MMTF fields as JSON, N, C-alpha, C and O atoms, coordinates in Angstrom:
{
  "mmtfVersion": "1.0.0",
  "mmtfProducer": "UNKNOWN",
  "numBonds": 323,
  "numAtoms": 324,
  "numGroups": 81,
  "numChains": 1,
  "numModels": 1,
  "chainsPerModel": [1],
  "groupsPerChain": [81],
  "chainIdList": ["A"],
  "bondAtomList": [4, 2, 8, 6, 12, 10, 16, 14, 20, 18, 24, 22, 28, 26, 32, 30, 36, 34, 40, 38, 44, 42, 48, 46, 52, 50, 56, 54, 60, 58, 64, 62, 68, 66, 72, 70, 76, 74, 80, 78, 84, 82, 88, 86, 92, 90, 96, 94, 100, 98, 104, 102, 108, 106, 112, 110, 116, 114, 120, 118, 124, 122, 128, 126, 132, 130, 136, 134, 140, 138, 144, 142, 148, 146, 152, 150, 156, 154, 160, 158, 164, 162, 168, 166, 172, 170, 176, 174, 180, 178, 184, 182, 188, 186, 192, 190, 196, 194, 200, 198, 204, 202, 208, 206, 212, 210, 216, 214, 220, 218, 224, 222, 228, 226, 232, 230, 236, 234, 240, 238, 244, 242, 248, 246, 252, 250, 256, 254, 260, 258, 264, 262, 268, 266, 272, 270, 276, 274, 280, 278, 284, 282, 288, 286, 292, 290, 296, 294, 300, 298, 304, 302, 308, 306, 312, 310, 316, 314, 320, 318],
  "bondOrderList": [1, 1, 1, 1, 1, 1, 1, 1, 1, 1, 1, 1, 1, 1, 1, 1, 1, 1, 1, 1, 1, 1, 1, 1, 1, 1, 1, 1, 1, 1, 1, 1, 1, 1, 1, 1, 1, 1, 1, 1, 1, 1, 1, 1, 1, 1, 1, 1, 1, 1, 1, 1, 1, 1, 1, 1, 1, 1, 1, 1, 1, 1, 1, 1, 1, 1, 1, 1, 1, 1, 1, 1, 1, 1, 1, 1, 1, 1, 1, 1],
  "groupList": [{"groupName": "MET", "atomNameList": ["N", "CA", "C", "O"], "elementList": ["N", "C", "C", "O"], "formalChargeList": [0, 0, 0, 0], "bondAtomList": [1, 0, 2, 1, 3, 2], "bondOrderList": [1, 1, 2], "singleLetterCode": "M", "chemCompType": "L-PEPTIDE LINKING"}, {"groupName": "ILE", "atomNameList": ["N", "CA", "C", "O"], "elementList": ["N", "C", "C", "O"], "formalChargeList": [0, 0, 0, 0], "bondAtomList": [1, 0, 2, 1, 3, 2], "bondOrderList": [1, 1, 2], "singleLetterCode": "I", "chemCompType": "L-PEPTIDE LINKING"}, {"groupName": "LEU", "atomNameList": ["N", "CA", "C", "O"], "elementList": ["N", "C", "C", "O"], "formalChargeList": [0, 0, 0, 0], "bondAtomList": [1, 0, 2, 1, 3, 2], "bondOrderList": [1, 1, 2], "singleLetterCode": "L", "chemCompType": "L-PEPTIDE LINKING"}, {"groupName": "LYS", "atomNameList": ["N", "CA", "C", "O"], "elementList": ["N", "C", "C", "O"], "formalChargeList": [0, 0, 0, 0], "bondAtomList": [1, 0, 2, 1, 3, 2], "bondOrderList": [1, 1, 2], "singleLetterCode": "K", "chemCompType": "L-PEPTIDE LINKING"}, {"groupName": "ARG", "atomNameList": ["N", "CA", "C", "O"], "elementList": ["N", "C", "C", "O"], "formalChargeList": [0, 0, 0, 0], "bondAtomList": [1, 0, 2, 1, 3, 2], "bondOrderList": [1, 1, 2], "singleLetterCode": "R", "chemCompType": "L-PEPTIDE LINKING"}, {"groupName": "SER", "atomNameList": ["N", "CA", "C", "O"], "elementList": ["N", "C", "C", "O"], "formalChargeList": [0, 0, 0, 0], "bondAtomList": [1, 0, 2, 1, 3, 2], "bondOrderList": [1, 1, 2], "singleLetterCode": "S", "chemCompType": "L-PEPTIDE LINKING"}, {"groupName": "VAL", "atomNameList": ["N", "CA", "C", "O"], "elementList": ["N", "C", "C", "O"], "formalChargeList": [0, 0, 0, 0], "bondAtomList": [1, 0, 2, 1, 3, 2], "bondOrderList": [1, 1, 2], "singleLetterCode": "V", "chemCompType": "L-PEPTIDE LINKING"}, {"groupName": "TRP", "atomNameList": ["N", "CA", "C", "O"], "elementList": ["N", "C", "C", "O"], "formalChargeList": [0, 0, 0, 0], "bondAtomList": [1, 0, 2, 1, 3, 2], "bondOrderList": [1, 1, 2], "singleLetterCode": "W", "chemCompType": "L-PEPTIDE LINKING"}, {"groupName": "GLY", "atomNameList": ["N", "CA", "C", "O"], "elementList": ["N", "C", "C", "O"], "formalChargeList": [0, 0, 0, 0], "bondAtomList": [1, 0, 2, 1, 3, 2], "bondOrderList": [1, 1, 2], "singleLetterCode": "G", "chemCompType": "PEPTIDE LINKING"}, {"groupName": "GLN", "atomNameList": ["N", "CA", "C", "O"], "elementList": ["N", "C", "C", "O"], "formalChargeList": [0, 0, 0, 0], "bondAtomList": [1, 0, 2, 1, 3, 2], "bondOrderList": [1, 1, 2], "singleLetterCode": "Q", "chemCompType": "L-PEPTIDE LINKING"}, {"groupName": "ASN", "atomNameList": ["N", "CA", "C", "O"], "elementList": ["N", "C", "C", "O"], "formalChargeList": [0, 0, 0, 0], "bondAtomList": [1, 0, 2, 1, 3, 2], "bondOrderList": [1, 1, 2], "singleLetterCode": "N", "chemCompType": "L-PEPTIDE LINKING"}, {"groupName": "GLU", "atomNameList": ["N", "CA", "C", "O"], "elementList": ["N", "C", "C", "O"], "formalChargeList": [0, 0, 0, 0], "bondAtomList": [1, 0, 2, 1, 3, 2], "bondOrderList": [1, 1, 2], "singleLetterCode": "E", "chemCompType": "L-PEPTIDE LINKING"}, {"groupName": "PHE", "atomNameList": ["N", "CA", "C", "O"], "elementList": ["N", "C", "C", "O"], "formalChargeList": [0, 0, 0, 0], "bondAtomList": [1, 0, 2, 1, 3, 2], "bondOrderList": [1, 1, 2], "singleLetterCode": "F", "chemCompType": "L-PEPTIDE LINKING"}, {"groupName": "THR", "atomNameList": ["N", "CA", "C", "O"], "elementList": ["N", "C", "C", "O"], "formalChargeList": [0, 0, 0, 0], "bondAtomList": [1, 0, 2, 1, 3, 2], "bondOrderList": [1, 1, 2], "singleLetterCode": "T", "chemCompType": "L-PEPTIDE LINKING"}, {"groupName": "TYR", "atomNameList": ["N", "CA", "C", "O"], "elementList": ["N", "C", "C", "O"], "formalChargeList": [0, 0, 0, 0], "bondAtomList": [1, 0, 2, 1, 3, 2], "bondOrderList": [1, 1, 2], "singleLetterCode": "Y", "chemCompType": "L-PEPTIDE LINKING"}, {"groupName": "ASP", "atomNameList": ["N", "CA", "C", "O"], "elementList": ["N", "C", "C", "O"], "formalChargeList": [0, 0, 0, 0], "bondAtomList": [1, 0, 2, 1, 3, 2], "bondOrderList": [1, 1, 2], "singleLetterCode": "D", "chemCompType": "L-PEPTIDE LINKING"}, {"groupName": "CYS", "atomNameList": ["N", "CA", "C", "O"], "elementList": ["N", "C", "C", "O"], "formalChargeList": [0, 0, 0, 0], "bondAtomList": [1, 0, 2, 1, 3, 2], "bondOrderList": [1, 1, 2], "singleLetterCode": "C", "chemCompType": "L-PEPTIDE LINKING"}, {"groupName": "PRO", "atomNameList": ["N", "CA", "C", "O"], "elementList": ["N", "C", "C", "O"], "formalChargeList": [0, 0, 0, 0], "bondAtomList": [1, 0, 2, 1, 3, 2], "bondOrderList": [1, 1, 2], "singleLetterCode": "P", "chemCompType": "L-PEPTIDE LINKING"}],
  "groupTypeList": [0, 1, 2, 3, 2, 4, 5, 6, 2, 2, 7, 3, 8, 7, 6, 5, 3, 3, 0, 9, 10, 5, 10, 10, 2, 11, 11, 12, 2, 3, 11, 2, 13, 11, 2, 13, 3, 3, 14, 8, 2, 14, 1, 15, 8, 16, 8, 16, 16, 8, 5, 17, 10, 1, 12, 10, 0, 3, 15, 11, 3, 1, 8, 4, 15, 2, 14, 14, 15, 16, 3, 3, 11, 11, 14, 11, 2, 4, 13, 11, 2],
  "groupIdList": [1, 2, 3, 4, 5, 6, 7, 8, 9, 10, 11, 12, 13, 14, 15, 16, 17, 18, 19, 20, 21, 22, 23, 24, 25, 26, 27, 28, 29, 30, 31, 32, 33, 34, 35, 36, 37, 38, 39, 40, 41, 42, 43, 44, 45, 46, 47, 48, 49, 50, 51, 52, 53, 54, 55, 56, 57, 58, 59, 60, 61, 62, 63, 64, 65, 66, 67, 68, 69, 70, 71, 72, 73, 74, 75, 76, 77, 78, 79, 80, 81],
  "secStructList": [7, 2, 2, 2, 2, 2, 2, 2, 2, 2, 2, 6, 6, 1, 1, 7, 2, 2, 2, 2, 6, 1, 2, 2, 2, 2, 2, 2, 2, 2, 2, 2, 2, 2, 2, 2, 2, 2, 2, 6, 3, 3, 3, 3, 3, 7, 6, 6, 6, 7, 7, 3, 3, 3, 3, 3, 6, 6, 1, 7, 3, 3, 3, 3, 3, 3, 3, 3, 3, 6, 6, 6, 6, 3, 3, 3, 3, 3, 3, 7, 7],
  "xCoordList": [55.764, 55.492, 55.945, 55.195, 57.168, 57.693, 56.871, 56.561, 56.516, 55.732, 54.347, 53.821, 53.746, 52.42, 52.497, 51.631, 53.524, 53.698, 53.921, 53.362, 54.726, 54.969, 53.658, 53.42, 52.805, 51.512, 50.643, 50.005, 50.613, 49.818, 50.347, 49.57, 51.658, 52.253, 51.956, 51.634, 52.062, 51.778, 50.296, 49.934, 49.435, 47.995, 47.547, 46.712, 48.088, 47.71, 48.371, 48.066, 49.265, 49.914, 51.077, 51.538, 51.56, 52.645, 53.995, 54.958, 54.062, 55.31, 55.006, 54.141, 55.711, 55.474, 56.008, 56.86, 55.503, 55.994, 57.468, 58.201, 57.904, 59.314, 60.171, 61.225, 59.714, 60.472, 60.453, 61.369, 59.42, 59.294, 60.539, 60.946, 61.145, 62.294, 63.623, 64.679, 63.589, 64.823, 65.375, 64.694, 66.622, 67.245, 66.605, 66.642, 66.015, 65.386, 64.317, 64.239, 63.497, 62.433, 63.02, 62.566, 64.01, 64.635, 65.282, 65.169, 65.947, 66.559, 65.492, 65.647, 64.419, 63.302, 62.741, 62.53, 62.498, 61.925, 62.876, 62.431, 64.178, 65.154, 65.125, 65.135, 65.089, 65.049, 63.728, 63.706, 62.631, 61.335, 61.334, 60.753, 61.978, 62.113, 62.87, 62.486, 63.94, 64.71, 63.874, 63.957, 63.072, 62.184, 61.147, 60.826, 60.628, 59.667, 60.301, 59.685, 61.529, 62.228, 62.541, 62.411, 62.948, 63.338, 62.157, 62.291, 61.004, 59.855, 58.776, 57.857, 58.866, 57.856, 56.513, 55.472, 56.527, 55.314, 55.452, 56.556, 54.346, 54.377, 53.143, 52.134, 53.232, 52.146, 51.506, 52.198, 50.201, 49.465, 48.239, 47.795, 47.691, 46.542, 45.231, 45.168, 44.192, 42.833, 42.455, 42.831, 41.727, 41.332, 40.353, 40.307, 39.57, 38.569, 39.028, 38.737, 39.734, 40.069, 41.576, 41.998, 42.381, 43.828, 44.391, 45.594, 43.548, 44.052, 45.114, 44.92, 46.23, 47.31, 46.98, 46.517, 47.225, 47.021, 48.33, 49.182, 48.486, 49.679, 49.301, 48.326, 50.095, 49.876, 51.122, 52.232, 50.912, 52.067, 52.332, 51.601, 53.355, 53.751, 52.791, 52.949, 51.805, 50.762, 49.567, 48.505, 49.736, 48.683, 47.506, 46.369, 47.779, 46.757, 46.858, 47.918, 45.745, 45.737, 45.877, 45.104, 46.86, 47.059, 46.906, 46.907, 46.775, 46.557, 45.903, 46.198, 45.007, 44.298, 44.568, 44.879, 44.445, 44.526, 45.818, 45.802, 46.928, 48.232, 48.284, 47.877, 48.78, 48.761, 50.043, 50.494, 50.632, 51.814, 51.372, 50.841, 51.589, 51.246, 52.453, 53.478, 52.327, 53.439, 53.828, 55.0, 52.864, 53.177, 53.961, 54.931, 53.545, 54.239, 55.478, 56.357, 55.526, 56.596, 56.698, 57.781, 55.543, 55.519, 54.281, 53.293, 54.365, 53.228, 52.31, 52.744, 51.04, 50.065, 48.989, 48.826, 48.261, 47.117, 45.866, 45.621, 45.086, 43.85, 42.769, 41.88, 42.832, 41.821, 42.525, 43.285, 42.272, 42.823, 41.926, 40.728, 42.492, 41.701, 41.105, 40.406],
  "yCoordList": [17.197, 15.767, 15.273, 14.582, 15.623, 15.136, 15.681, 14.946, 16.964, 17.535, 16.914, 16.673, 16.651, 16.028, 14.617, 14.214, 13.865, 12.519, 12.551, 11.728, 13.484, 13.606, 13.857, 13.285, 14.705, 14.996, 13.75, 13.479, 12.985, 11.755, 10.767, 10.167, 10.597, 9.65, 10.045, 9.192, 11.321, 11.788, 11.653, 11.213, 12.035, 11.977, 10.545, 10.304, 9.594, 8.197, 7.565, 6.424, 8.291, 7.76, 6.83, 6.114, 6.827, 5.928, 6.458, 5.702, 7.742, 8.354, 9.152, 10.027, 8.848, 9.574, 10.994, 11.275, 11.885, 13.259, 13.308, 14.181, 12.376, 12.321, 12.011, 12.615, 11.071, 10.699, 11.814, 11.92, 12.638, 13.72, 14.601, 15.087, 14.814, 15.69, 14.955, 15.571, 13.671, 12.906, 12.747, 13.006, 12.315, 12.029, 10.821, 10.705, 9.915, 8.727, 9.097, 8.487, 10.08, 10.47, 11.051, 10.72, 11.902, 12.495, 11.413, 11.454, 10.463, 9.369, 8.509, 8.101, 8.237, 7.468, 8.162, 7.519, 9.466, 10.202, 10.245, 10.191, 10.341, 10.308, 8.957, 8.892, 7.881, 6.546, 6.308, 5.674, 6.811, 6.683, 7.438, 6.973, 8.595, 9.365, 8.562, 8.541, 7.903, 7.068, 5.9, 5.563, 5.284, 4.203, 4.711, 4.025, 5.909, 6.512, 6.703, 6.396, 7.209, 7.412, 6.083, 5.963, 5.09, 3.791, 3.062, 2.512, 3.058, 2.282, 3.113, 2.55, 4.438, 5.277, 5.218, 5.404, 4.959, 4.875, 5.764, 5.965, 6.292, 7.076, 6.806, 6.305, 7.14, 6.944, 8.301, 9.292, 8.331, 9.556, 9.165, 8.018, 10.097, 9.808, 10.184, 11.103, 9.462, 9.757, 11.157, 11.56, 11.883, 13.232, 13.297, 14.306, 12.247, 12.305, 11.61, 12.088, 10.499, 9.745, 9.593, 9.168, 9.938, 9.843, 8.453, 8.247, 7.482, 6.139, 6.199, 6.865, 5.517, 5.574, 4.759, 3.621, 5.358, 4.717, 4.791, 5.634, 3.901, 3.903, 4.397, 3.938, 5.346, 5.937, 5.746, 5.613, 5.735, 5.8, 7.272, 8.144, 7.547, 8.94, 9.687, 10.89, 8.998, 9.646, 9.998, 10.356, 9.899, 10.16, 9.2, 9.56, 7.971, 6.94, 6.057, 5.513, 5.926, 5.08, 3.63, 3.148, 2.924, 1.525, 0.584, -0.635, 1.133, 0.312, 1.128, 2.312, 0.487, 1.2, 0.548, -0.64, 1.342, 0.875, 0.117, -1.047, 0.806, 0.247, 0.014, 0.879, -1.141, -1.536, -2.281, -3.122, -1.971, -2.696, -3.711, -3.34, -4.982, -6.065, -6.312, -6.826, -5.946, -6.066, -7.519, -7.811, -8.428, -9.844, -10.43, -11.16, -10.114, -10.605, -9.776, -10.215, -8.575, -7.61, -7.283, -7.293, -6.993, -6.615, -5.783, -5.804, -5.047, -4.252, -5.11, -6.059, -4.761, -5.41, -4.389, -3.379, -4.674, -3.843, -4.534, -5.7, -3.821, -4.387, -4.434, -5.284, -3.535, -3.468, -3.399, -2.468, -4.375, -4.364, -3.511, -3.394, -2.923, -2.143, -3.06, -2.604],
  "zCoordList": [-46.512, -46.361, -44.991, -44.303, -44.591, -43.311, -42.151, -41.215, -42.203, -41.11, -41.055, -39.968, -42.216, -42.242, -41.671, -40.894, -42.05, -41.531, -40.03, -39.305, -39.554, -38.115, -37.39, -36.327, -37.95, -37.332, -37.276, -36.258, -38.372, -38.403, -37.373, -36.63, -37.325, -36.382, -34.941, -34.114, -34.644, -33.285, -32.958, -31.867, -33.908, -33.669, -33.418, -32.546, -34.168, -34.007, -32.782, -32.435, -32.134, -30.94, -31.244, -30.355, -32.482, -32.855, -32.42, -32.297, -32.191, -31.759, -30.497, -30.498, -29.442, -28.2, -28.322, -29.166, -27.478, -27.484, -27.111, -27.576, -26.275, -25.902, -27.131, -27.327, -27.95, -29.142, -30.182, -30.998, -30.156, -31.123, -31.123, -32.179, -29.972, -29.862, -29.947, -29.799, -30.177, -30.181, -31.586, -32.578, -31.645, -32.93, -33.598, -34.823, -32.81, -33.388, -34.397, -35.464, -34.082, -34.995, -36.27, -37.365, -36.148, -37.332, -38.195, -39.42, -37.582, -38.328, -38.995, -40.147, -38.275, -38.831, -40.064, -41.092, -39.975, -41.092, -42.285, -43.431, -42.029, -43.124, -43.828, -45.057, -43.05, -43.649, -44.376, -45.431, -43.82, -44.473, -45.799, -46.78, -45.83, -47.068, -48.115, -49.285, -47.699, -48.629, -49.155, -50.336, -48.288, -48.732, -49.731, -50.701, -49.491, -50.411, -51.779, -52.8, -51.806, -53.072, -53.747, -54.965, -52.975, -53.524, -54.172, -55.265, -53.501, -53.962, -54.646, -55.241, -54.574, -55.2, -54.498, -55.128, -53.193, -52.384, -51.164, -50.66, -50.692, -49.461, -48.619, -49.116, -47.351, -46.397, -46.126, -45.893, -46.16, -45.849, -45.048, -45.112, -44.302, -43.464, -44.125, -44.941, -43.759, -44.206, -43.724, -42.622, -44.532, -44.16, -43.0, -42.297, -42.782, -41.719, -40.436, -39.339, -40.559, -39.349, -39.116, -38.04, -40.117, -39.958, -40.191, -40.028, -40.573, -40.833, -41.918, -42.935, -41.719, -42.706, -43.951, -43.864, -45.101, -46.391, -47.169, -46.887, -48.152, -48.99, -50.38, -50.975, -50.888, -52.204, -53.058, -52.543, -54.406, -55.293, -55.59, -55.118, -56.358, -56.591, -57.522, -57.726, -58.085, -58.88, -58.0, -58.509, -56.678, -55.693, -55.832, -55.528, -56.295, -56.374, -55.135, -54.826, -54.438, -53.243, -53.667, -54.495, -53.105, -53.472, -52.282, -52.453, -51.089, -49.906, -48.807, -48.643, -48.049, -46.983, -45.643, -45.559, -44.606, -43.224, -42.933, -42.532, -43.146, -42.809, -41.312, -40.536, -40.894, -39.484, -39.158, -39.935, -38.004, -37.545, -36.502, -35.456, -36.784, -35.863, -34.958, -35.407, -33.694, -32.751, -32.494, -32.257, -32.538, -32.307, -33.477, -33.274, -34.692, -35.882, -36.217, -36.958, -35.656, -35.927, -37.413, -37.998, -38.006, -39.413, -39.718, -38.984, -40.827, -41.286, -42.136, -42.789, -42.115, -42.988, -43.329, -42.645, -44.398, -44.78, -44.267, -44.578, -43.49, -42.959, -44.015, -43.957, -44.976, -46.022, -47.379, -47.645, -48.218, -49.577, -50.459, -50.202, -51.484, -52.455, -53.481, -54.385]
}
C-alpha cells in the first residue's frame, strides 16, 4: 500500500523527487497510515489515469477525484459519487 501510494504521489507530481528521499515523506506516510486505520478509508489511484480516489476498507469507492485546493488549504472531491 505505501509503495503504491508513493508511486501515485510521485507520478501525479505531488511529491518531488527530493522529498522522496527525505524523512518528511516517511513521516507523511506513517501519519497517512494512522489516518487510514482511524477512519477506515484509503486513497488509491485510478488504473488508467492515476486520479486519486477514496475507498473504504471493503474496497468500495466512496469518493472520486480527490484534490487539494492550495488557496483554501484543504482537500475536496471534484466528483461526488
